[in-house]
DOSETI-980359 format. One record per residue: residue number from 1; x, y, z of N, C-alpha, C, O in turn. Coordinates in pm, 1 decimal. Atoms other than C-alpha are relative to their C-alpha. Last residue first. Layout:
node i = NUM; n.xx = X; n.yy = Y; n.zz = Z; ca.xx = X; ca.yy = Y; ca.zz = Z; c.xx = X; c.yy = Y; c.zz = Z; o.xx = X; o.yy = Y; o.zz = Z $
...
//
This chain:
node i = 81; n.xx = 86.3; n.yy = -74.4; n.zz = 101.2; ca.xx = -4823.4; ca.yy = 1379.4; ca.zz = 2360.0; c.xx = -162.4; c.yy = -44.5; c.zz = 21.2; o.xx = -249.6; o.yy = 4.2; o.zz = -50.7 $
node i = 80; n.xx = 83.8; n.yy = -122.1; n.zz = -69.6; ca.xx = -4662.8; ca.yy = 1277.8; ca.zz = 2678.9; c.xx = -73.7; c.yy = 81.3; c.zz = -80.4; o.xx = -130.3; o.yy = 183.7; o.zz = -42.2 $
node i = 79; n.xx = 59.1; n.yy = 56.0; n.zz = -116.9; ca.xx = -4590.1; ca.yy = 899.2; ca.zz = 2557.8; c.xx = -55.8; c.yy = 124.4; c.zz = 60.7; o.xx = -162.7; o.yy = 114.2; o.zz = 120.9 $
node i = 78; n.xx = 115.0; n.yy = 43.6; n.zz = 48.8; ca.xx = -4470.5; ca.yy = 1022.3; ca.zz = 2208.6; c.xx = -105.7; c.yy = -38.0; c.zz = 121.1; o.xx = -226.7; o.yy = -36.5; o.zz = 98.5 $
node i = 77; n.xx = 31.2; n.yy = -111.3; n.zz = 67.5; ca.xx = -4178.6; ca.yy = 1235.8; ca.zz = 2371.0; c.xx = -156.9; c.yy = -17.5; c.zz = -59.4; o.xx = -241.2; o.yy = 72.1; o.zz = -60.6 $
node i = 76; n.xx = 64.8; n.yy = -82.3; n.zz = -113.7; ca.xx = -4110.5; ca.yy = 957.0; ca.zz = 2620.8; c.xx = -78.1; c.yy = 137.2; c.zz = -86.1; o.xx = -175.3; o.yy = 193.7; o.zz = -35.7 $
node i = 75; n.xx = 123.2; n.yy = 83.3; n.zz = -75.6; ca.xx = -4068.3; ca.yy = 697.1; ca.zz = 2327.0; c.xx = -70.5; c.yy = 99.4; c.zz = 90.2; o.xx = -192.8; o.yy = 113.4; o.zz = 88.5 $
node i = 74; n.xx = 102.5; n.yy = -13.8; n.zz = 110.6; ca.xx = -3869.8; ca.yy = 969.6; ca.zz = 2092.4; c.xx = -102.6; c.yy = -59.3; c.zz = 92.9; o.xx = -207.8; o.yy = 1.7; o.zz = 112.2 $
node i = 73; n.xx = 33.3; n.yy = -146.9; n.zz = 31.0; ca.xx = -3623.5; ca.yy = 1024.6; ca.zz = 2387.6; c.xx = -125.5; c.yy = 10.4; c.zz = -67.0; o.xx = -213.0; o.yy = 85.2; o.zz = -23.3 $
node i = 72; n.xx = 72.3; n.yy = -64.2; n.zz = -134.2; ca.xx = -3604.3; ca.yy = 662.7; ca.zz = 2464.7; c.xx = -54.6; c.yy = 117.1; c.zz = 3.1; o.xx = -166.9; o.yy = 132.1; o.zz = 51.1 $
node i = 71; n.xx = 98.3; n.yy = 91.1; n.zz = -3.8; ca.xx = -3516.6; ca.yy = 560.6; ca.zz = 2110.5; c.xx = -94.8; c.yy = 57.6; c.zz = 130.3; o.xx = -208.6; o.yy = 104.4; o.zz = 130.6 $
node i = 70; n.xx = 61.3; n.yy = -64.6; n.zz = 100.3; ca.xx = -3244.1; ca.yy = 849.2; ca.zz = 2081.3; c.xx = -163.1; c.yy = -86.3; c.zz = 25.3; o.xx = -262.0; o.yy = -15.1; o.zz = 42.7 $
node i = 69; n.xx = 53.8; n.yy = -137.0; n.zz = -71.0; ca.xx = -3089.5; ca.yy = 735.1; ca.zz = 2419.7; c.xx = -102.7; c.yy = 73.1; c.zz = -100.1; o.xx = -187.9; o.yy = 148.6; o.zz = -53.4 $
node i = 68; n.xx = 48.4; n.yy = 28.2; n.zz = -106.0; ca.xx = -3065.3; ca.yy = 365.6; ca.zz = 2290.6; c.xx = -75.3; c.yy = 137.8; c.zz = 77.4; o.xx = -185.5; o.yy = 147.7; o.zz = 131.5 $
node i = 67; n.xx = 116.4; n.yy = 52.0; n.zz = 46.3; ca.xx = -2920.5; ca.yy = 495.1; ca.zz = 1965.2; c.xx = -104.7; c.yy = -5.8; c.zz = 115.8; o.xx = -196.2; o.yy = 76.4; o.zz = 114.4 $
node i = 66; n.xx = 94.1; n.yy = -105.2; n.zz = 70.1; ca.xx = -2677.8; ca.yy = 680.1; ca.zz = 2157.8; c.xx = -102.9; c.yy = -8.6; c.zz = -82.9; o.xx = -174.4; o.yy = 89.7; o.zz = -102.5 $
node i = 65; n.xx = 47.0; n.yy = -81.0; n.zz = -114.0; ca.xx = -2569.8; ca.yy = 402.2; ca.zz = 2396.4; c.xx = -91.7; c.yy = 119.8; c.zz = -74.3; o.xx = -207.4; o.yy = 150.5; o.zz = -45.7 $
node i = 64; n.xx = 136.1; n.yy = 67.8; n.zz = -69.4; ca.xx = -2566.5; ca.yy = 161.3; ca.zz = 2101.0; c.xx = -44.0; c.yy = 90.0; c.zz = 93.9; o.xx = -165.4; o.yy = 109.4; o.zz = 100.6 $
node i = 63; n.xx = 116.5; n.yy = 4.2; n.zz = 138.1; ca.xx = -2315.7; ca.yy = 408.7; ca.zz = 1920.1; c.xx = -127.8; c.yy = -62.6; c.zz = 58.5; o.xx = -235.1; o.yy = -2.6; o.zz = 53.9 $
node i = 62; n.xx = 44.7; n.yy = -128.9; n.zz = -7.6; ca.xx = -2088.7; ca.yy = 463.2; ca.zz = 2235.5; c.xx = -160.6; c.yy = 45.6; c.zz = -87.3; o.xx = -257.3; o.yy = 120.3; o.zz = -72.0 $
node i = 61; n.xx = 71.3; n.yy = -33.6; n.zz = -128.3; ca.xx = -2067.9; ca.yy = 102.7; ca.zz = 2290.2; c.xx = -55.4; c.yy = 119.3; c.zz = -29.2; o.xx = -178.1; o.yy = 128.1; o.zz = -26.1 $
node i = 60; n.xx = 119.7; n.yy = 97.7; n.zz = -22.4; ca.xx = -1961.4; ca.yy = 27.0; ca.zz = 1941.4; c.xx = -105.4; c.yy = 33.6; c.zz = 113.4; o.xx = -226.9; o.yy = 48.0; o.zz = 99.5 $
node i = 59; n.xx = 93.7; n.yy = -57.3; n.zz = 82.0; ca.xx = -1718.9; ca.yy = 312.5; ca.zz = 1965.0; c.xx = -110.8; c.yy = -53.6; c.zz = -20.1; o.xx = -210.7; o.yy = 18.1; o.zz = -16.1 $
node i = 58; n.xx = 31.6; n.yy = -150.8; n.zz = -73.2; ca.xx = -1544.1; ca.yy = 193.9; ca.zz = 2294.7; c.xx = -85.8; c.yy = 42.3; c.zz = -125.7; o.xx = -199.4; o.yy = 63.7; o.zz = -83.4 $
node i = 57; n.xx = 124.4; n.yy = 10.6; n.zz = 5.7; ca.xx = -1538.3; ca.yy = -189.2; ca.zz = 2157.9; c.xx = -62.0; c.yy = 141.6; c.zz = 36.3; o.xx = -183.6; o.yy = 160.8; o.zz = 37.7 $
node i = 56; n.xx = 52.7; n.yy = 98.7; n.zz = -110.3; ca.xx = -1182.0; ca.yy = -207.8; ca.zz = 2040.3; c.xx = -145.5; c.yy = 32.0; c.zz = -10.4; o.xx = -194.7; o.yy = 59.2; o.zz = -119.9 $
node i = 55; n.xx = 33.2; n.yy = -89.2; n.zz = -114.3; ca.xx = -996.2; ca.yy = 119.8; ca.zz = 1885.4; c.xx = -81.8; c.yy = -95.3; c.zz = 106.1; o.xx = -99.6; o.yy = -61.9; o.zz = 223.2 $
node i = 54; n.xx = 162.3; n.yy = 0.1; n.zz = 21.8; ca.xx = -811.1; ca.yy = -125.3; ca.zz = 1657.5; c.xx = -56.5; c.yy = 64.9; c.zz = 99.4; o.xx = -5.7; o.yy = 30.2; o.zz = 206.1 $
node i = 53; n.xx = 86.5; n.yy = 88.3; n.zz = -80.5; ca.xx = -438.3; ca.yy = -77.6; ca.zz = 1727.9; c.xx = -113.6; c.yy = 39.3; c.zz = -30.8; o.xx = -132.8; o.yy = 160.1; o.zz = -44.2 $
node i = 52; n.xx = 44.4; n.yy = 0.3; n.zz = -144.4; ca.xx = -192.7; ca.yy = 119.5; ca.zz = 1483.1; c.xx = -77.1; c.yy = -107.0; c.zz = 48.9; o.xx = -70.7; o.yy = -209.9; o.zz = -18.2 $
node i = 51; n.xx = 158.1; n.yy = 4.5; n.zz = -5.8; ca.xx = -200.9; ca.yy = 122.0; ca.zz = 1094.6; c.xx = -42.4; c.yy = -0.1; c.zz = 175.1; o.xx = -158.7; o.yy = 1.7; o.zz = 215.4 $
node i = 50; n.xx = 88.9; n.yy = -105.1; n.zz = 48.2; ca.xx = 136.1; ca.yy = 273.7; ca.zz = 1050.9; c.xx = -165.4; c.yy = -15.6; c.zz = 32.7; o.xx = -249.1; o.yy = 73.4; o.zz = 47.4 $
node i = 49; n.xx = 117.3; n.yy = -55.3; n.zz = -138.9; ca.xx = 315.4; ca.yy = 49.9; ca.zz = 1283.9; c.xx = -77.0; c.yy = 94.3; c.zz = -39.6; o.xx = -137.4; o.yy = 162.0; o.zz = 43.5 $
node i = 48; n.xx = -52.7; n.yy = -130.0; n.zz = -55.4; ca.xx = 626.8; ca.yy = -12.8; ca.zz = 1034.7; c.xx = -71.1; c.yy = 74.9; c.zz = 107.3; o.xx = -30.7; o.yy = 170.1; o.zz = 174.1 $
node i = 47; n.xx = -169.1; n.yy = 22.7; n.zz = -90.1; ca.xx = 583.9; ca.yy = -373.2; ca.zz = 1015.4; c.xx = 43.7; c.yy = 127.0; c.zz = 46.8; o.xx = 116.9; o.yy = 143.0; o.zz = 144.5 $
node i = 46; n.xx = -24.9; n.yy = 70.8; n.zz = -113.7; ca.xx = 228.6; ca.yy = -319.1; ca.zz = 920.4; c.xx = 80.7; c.yy = -2.5; c.zz = 64.4; o.xx = 71.2; o.yy = 20.5; o.zz = 185.0 $
node i = 45; n.xx = 68.1; n.yy = -123.3; n.zz = -73.1; ca.xx = 314.0; ca.yy = -42.8; ca.zz = 662.5; c.xx = -48.6; c.yy = -77.3; c.zz = 116.1; o.xx = -30.0; o.yy = -10.8; o.zz = 218.0 $
node i = 44; n.xx = -87.6; n.yy = -92.9; n.zz = 0.7; ca.xx = 548.2; ca.yy = -334.9; ca.zz = 491.9; c.xx = -54.0; c.yy = 123.4; c.zz = 99.6; o.xx = 27.9; o.yy = 169.2; o.zz = 179.3 $
node i = 43; n.xx = -104.9; n.yy = 62.2; n.zz = -100.7; ca.xx = 262.3; ca.yy = -592.4; ca.zz = 516.2; c.xx = 107.9; c.yy = 82.1; c.zz = 46.4; o.xx = 121.9; o.yy = 78.1; o.zz = 168.6 $
node i = 42; n.xx = 89.7; n.yy = 6.6; n.zz = -127.3; ca.xx = 20.3; ca.yy = -368.9; ca.zz = 342.1; c.xx = 87.6; c.yy = -35.0; c.zz = 113.2; o.xx = 110.2; o.yy = 30.4; o.zz = 215.0 $
node i = 41; n.xx = 3.0; n.yy = -130.7; n.zz = -27.5; ca.xx = 272.3; ca.yy = -288.8; ca.zz = 38.0; c.xx = -41.5; c.yy = 21.8; c.zz = 145.8; o.xx = 12.2; o.yy = 101.0; o.zz = 223.3 $
node i = 40; n.xx = -137.8; n.yy = -27.6; n.zz = -68.8; ca.xx = 350.5; ca.yy = -640.9; ca.zz = 18.7; c.xx = 2.1; c.yy = 130.4; c.zz = 39.7; o.xx = 83.8; o.yy = 160.2; o.zz = 126.8 $
node i = 39; n.xx = -25.6; n.yy = 85.2; n.zz = -101.3; ca.xx = -23.8; ca.yy = -727.1; ca.zz = 0.6; c.xx = 132.9; c.yy = 43.8; c.zz = 60.9; o.xx = 151.4; o.yy = 63.4; o.zz = 181.0 $
node i = 38; n.xx = 67.9; n.yy = -55.1; n.zz = -108.3; ca.xx = -72.2; ca.yy = -427.4; ca.zz = -256.4; c.xx = 22.3; c.yy = -75.6; c.zz = 130.5; o.xx = 42.7; o.yy = -2.0; o.zz = 227.1 $
node i = 37; n.xx = -55.6; n.yy = -126.1; n.zz = -29.2; ca.xx = 206.1; ca.yy = -545.6; ca.zz = -473.5; c.xx = -82.7; c.yy = 67.8; c.zz = 129.4; o.xx = -27.5; o.yy = 114.8; o.zz = 228.8 $
node i = 36; n.xx = -140.0; n.yy = 29.7; n.zz = -73.1; ca.xx = 89.1; ca.yy = -910.6; ca.zz = -477.6; c.xx = 60.9; c.yy = 135.7; c.zz = 57.2; o.xx = 104.3; o.yy = 141.5; o.zz = 172.2 $
node i = 35; n.xx = 28.2; n.yy = 47.7; n.zz = -147.8; ca.xx = -267.8; ca.yy = -770.0; ca.zz = -541.6; c.xx = 112.7; c.yy = -59.0; c.zz = 40.9; o.xx = 112.9; o.yy = -62.4; o.zz = 163.9 $
node i = 34; n.xx = 24.0; n.yy = -104.0; n.zz = -96.5; ca.xx = -121.0; ca.yy = -560.1; ca.zz = -813.2; c.xx = -53.7; c.yy = -59.5; c.zz = 103.5; o.xx = -32.4; o.yy = 6.2; o.zz = 205.4 $
node i = 33; n.xx = 137.5; n.yy = -31.8; n.zz = 15.9; ca.xx = 15.3; ca.yy = -866.3; ca.zz = -1022.3; c.xx = -10.1; c.yy = 125.0; c.zz = 110.1; o.xx = 83.2; o.yy = 141.2; o.zz = 188.8 $
node i = 32; n.xx = 74.5; n.yy = 48.7; n.zz = 100.2; ca.xx = 333.5; ca.yy = -1009.6; ca.zz = -1093.8; c.xx = -132.5; c.yy = 47.5; c.zz = -26.9; o.xx = -191.8; o.yy = 33.1; o.zz = -133.7 $
node i = 31; n.xx = 125.7; n.yy = 30.9; n.zz = -31.0; ca.xx = 571.7; ca.yy = -810.0; ca.zz = -868.3; c.xx = -96.3; c.yy = -53.9; c.zz = -110.4; o.xx = -102.0; o.yy = 25.5; o.zz = -204.2 $
node i = 30; n.xx = 12.6; n.yy = 95.3; n.zz = -76.1; ca.xx = 893.0; ca.yy = -745.2; ca.zz = -910.1; c.xx = -103.4; c.yy = -73.4; c.zz = 44.0; o.xx = -90.0; o.yy = -173.6; o.zz = 114.2 $
node i = 29; n.xx = 79.6; n.yy = 26.0; n.zz = -135.3; ca.xx = 876.2; ca.yy = -520.8; ca.zz = -1160.9; c.xx = -0.8; c.yy = -140.0; c.zz = 62.0; o.xx = -28.5; o.yy = -243.9; o.zz = 2.2 $
node i = 28; n.xx = 107.7; n.yy = 118.1; n.zz = -65.7; ca.xx = 1100.0; ca.yy = -430.9; ca.zz = -1423.5; c.xx = -46.6; c.yy = 11.9; c.zz = 110.1; o.xx = -1.8; o.yy = 90.1; o.zz = 193.9 $
node i = 27; n.xx = 148.2; n.yy = 7.8; n.zz = 29.9; ca.xx = 1165.0; ca.yy = -91.3; ca.zz = -1553.3; c.xx = -83.0; c.yy = -138.0; c.zz = 9.6; o.xx = -200.0; o.yy = -166.6; o.zz = -16.0 $
node i = 26; n.xx = 89.0; n.yy = -113.0; n.zz = -74.1; ca.xx = 1473.8; ca.yy = 16.6; ca.zz = -1389.4; c.xx = -163.5; c.yy = -57.3; c.zz = -24.9; o.xx = -257.3; o.yy = -52.8; o.zz = 54.6 $
node i = 25; n.xx = 27.0; n.yy = 47.5; n.zz = -115.7; ca.xx = 1659.2; ca.yy = -315.8; ca.zz = -1526.2; c.xx = -84.2; c.yy = 89.3; c.zz = 90.3; o.xx = -140.0; o.yy = 39.1; o.zz = 187.9 $
node i = 24; n.xx = 95.9; n.yy = 114.3; n.zz = 14.4; ca.xx = 1650.5; ca.yy = -175.5; ca.zz = -1853.6; c.xx = -59.5; c.yy = -61.8; c.zz = 91.9; o.xx = -178.4; o.yy = -93.0; o.zz = 85.8 $
node i = 23; n.xx = 145.1; n.yy = -64.2; n.zz = 17.6; ca.xx = 1829.8; ca.yy = 154.9; ca.zz = -1727.2; c.xx = -99.2; c.yy = -124.1; c.zz = -44.3; o.xx = -211.2; o.yy = -114.2; o.zz = 5.9 $
node i = 22; n.xx = 42.6; n.yy = -80.0; n.zz = -138.8; ca.xx = 2116.5; ca.yy = -64.7; ca.zz = -1558.5; c.xx = -139.7; c.yy = 46.4; c.zz = -37.8; o.xx = -240.5; o.yy = 1.3; o.zz = 16.6 $
node i = 21; n.xx = 65.7; n.yy = 131.3; n.zz = -45.5; ca.xx = 2151.7; ca.yy = -276.9; ca.zz = -1905.5; c.xx = -52.4; c.yy = 38.1; c.zz = 160.4; o.xx = -141.1; o.yy = -25.1; o.zz = 217.8 $
node i = 20; n.xx = 110.1; n.yy = 77.0; n.zz = 64.2; ca.xx = 2181.2; ca.yy = 18.3; ca.zz = -2091.1; c.xx = -56.6; c.yy = -84.8; c.zz = 89.1; o.xx = -176.6; o.yy = -86.3; o.zz = 116.6 $
node i = 19; n.xx = 98.8; n.yy = -130.1; n.zz = -20.1; ca.xx = 2457.7; ca.yy = 203.5; ca.zz = -1866.9; c.xx = -141.5; c.yy = -65.9; c.zz = -51.5; o.xx = -230.2; o.yy = -70.9; o.zz = 33.7 $
node i = 18; n.xx = 41.0; n.yy = 32.2; n.zz = -159.9; ca.xx = 2645.1; ca.yy = -141.5; ca.zz = -1855.2; c.xx = -104.6; c.yy = 132.3; c.zz = 15.7; o.xx = -202.2; o.yy = 120.4; o.zz = 89.8 $
node i = 17; n.xx = 69.9; n.yy = 136.0; n.zz = -1.9; ca.xx = 2623.6; ca.yy = -133.2; ca.zz = -2278.1; c.xx = -15.6; c.yy = -3.9; c.zz = 167.5; o.xx = -127.4; o.yy = -42.4; o.zz = 201.5 $
node i = 16; n.xx = 151.4; n.yy = -10.2; n.zz = 38.1; ca.xx = 2732.3; ca.yy = 220.9; ca.zz = -2249.5; c.xx = -76.7; c.yy = -126.2; c.zz = -1.4; o.xx = -194.0; o.yy = -119.0; o.zz = 35.1 $
node i = 15; n.xx = 58.1; n.yy = -102.9; n.zz = -124.9; ca.xx = 3041.7; ca.yy = 158.5; ca.zz = -2023.2; c.xx = -164.1; c.yy = 2.2; c.zz = -56.8; o.xx = -263.5; o.yy = -33.1; o.zz = 6.6 $
node i = 14; n.xx = 61.3; n.yy = 89.5; n.zz = -119.1; ca.xx = 3109.0; ca.yy = -126.0; ca.zz = -2254.2; c.xx = -54.3; c.yy = 79.6; c.zz = 89.6; o.xx = -152.5; o.yy = 41.1; o.zz = 153.0 $
node i = 13; n.xx = 101.9; n.yy = 87.6; n.zz = 5.3; ca.xx = 3101.8; ca.yy = 96.1; ca.zz = -2551.0; c.xx = -30.5; c.yy = -73.0; c.zz = 112.6; o.xx = -147.5; o.yy = -81.2; o.zz = 150.0 $
node i = 12; n.xx = 135.7; n.yy = -90.5; n.zz = -13.6; ca.xx = 3312.0; ca.yy = 334.3; ca.zz = -2397.1; c.xx = -113.4; c.yy = -81.4; c.zz = -37.6; o.xx = -212.3; o.yy = -83.8; o.zz = 35.6 $
node i = 11; n.xx = 37.6; n.yy = -37.2; n.zz = -143.3; ca.xx = 3577.8; ca.yy = 90.2; ca.zz = -2293.0; c.xx = -147.3; c.yy = 102.3; c.zz = -11.3; o.xx = -239.2; o.yy = 114.5; o.zz = 69.7 $
node i = 10; n.xx = 11.0; n.yy = -137.3; n.zz = 13.0; ca.xx = 3644.0; ca.yy = -25.2; ca.zz = -2663.6; c.xx = -71.2; c.yy = 19.6; c.zz = 145.0; o.xx = -179.9; o.yy = -35.9; o.zz = 160.8 $
node i = 9; n.xx = -119.5; n.yy = -76.0; n.zz = -35.2; ca.xx = 3816.9; ca.yy = -359.6; ca.zz = -2645.9; c.xx = -32.2; c.yy = 141.1; c.zz = 19.1; o.xx = 59.1; o.yy = 214.0; o.zz = 58.0 $
node i = 8; n.xx = -49.0; n.yy = 27.0; n.zz = -136.5; ca.xx = 3507.7; ca.yy = -562.1; ca.zz = -2620.7; c.xx = 120.8; c.yy = 71.1; c.zz = 41.0; o.xx = 154.7; o.yy = 78.2; o.zz = 159.1 $
node i = 7; n.xx = 124.2; n.yy = -57.4; n.zz = -127.2; ca.xx = 3318.4; ca.yy = -387.0; ca.zz = -2908.4; c.xx = 77.8; c.yy = -43.3; c.zz = 121.3; o.xx = 78.8; o.yy = 44.2; o.zz = 208.0 $
node i = 6; n.xx = -5.0; n.yy = -166.1; n.zz = -23.8; ca.xx = 3620.2; ca.yy = -403.6; ca.zz = -3121.3; c.xx = -81.7; c.yy = 37.7; c.zz = 97.0; o.xx = -64.9; o.yy = 129.0; o.zz = 177.9 $
node i = 5; n.xx = -117.9; n.yy = -6.3; n.zz = -54.8; ca.xx = 3659.4; ca.yy = -788.6; ca.zz = -3082.4; c.xx = -1.6; c.yy = 164.5; c.zz = 17.5; o.xx = 44.5; o.yy = 217.9; o.zz = 118.4 $
node i = 4; n.xx = 2.0; n.yy = 15.0; n.zz = -138.6; ca.xx = 3294.7; ca.yy = -839.0; ca.zz = -3152.7; c.xx = 129.7; c.yy = 47.3; c.zz = 70.6; o.xx = 118.0; o.yy = 89.8; o.zz = 185.6 $
node i = 3; n.xx = 7.6; n.yy = 141.8; n.zz = -38.3; ca.xx = 3343.8; ca.yy = -678.0; ca.zz = -3489.4; c.xx = -37.0; c.yy = -15.6; c.zz = 145.3; o.xx = -57.4; o.yy = 84.5; o.zz = 214.0 $
node i = 2; n.xx = -60.9; n.yy = 30.7; n.zz = -129.9; ca.xx = 3234.7; ca.yy = -325.8; ca.zz = -3594.9; c.xx = 11.4; c.yy = -132.7; c.zz = 17.7; o.xx = -89.7; o.yy = -194.1; o.zz = -16.2 $
node i = 1; n.xx = 84.3; n.yy = 82.8; n.zz = -67.5; ca.xx = 3180.6; ca.yy = -269.9; ca.zz = -3967.2; c.xx = 71.9; c.yy = -13.8; c.zz = 106.2; o.xx = 194.7; o.yy = -17.7; o.zz = 99.0 $
//
């Protein structure tokens, strides 16, 4: 039977204990929920500049202009019919 004195004096067992401790710590997660993880991930990506600057009003103005042009074209078509 191995005693605690034998365990402490054997460098191989100490090394094995240290390796097991490191391996167990690899399975730990520093986030308590997936929401917390997603928030941290988004904050990190924003800090890196991955999401860029929003486009502004350009796409909205183009969409409204296209819809207006279509409505005017349909109105002209039915007015001439």
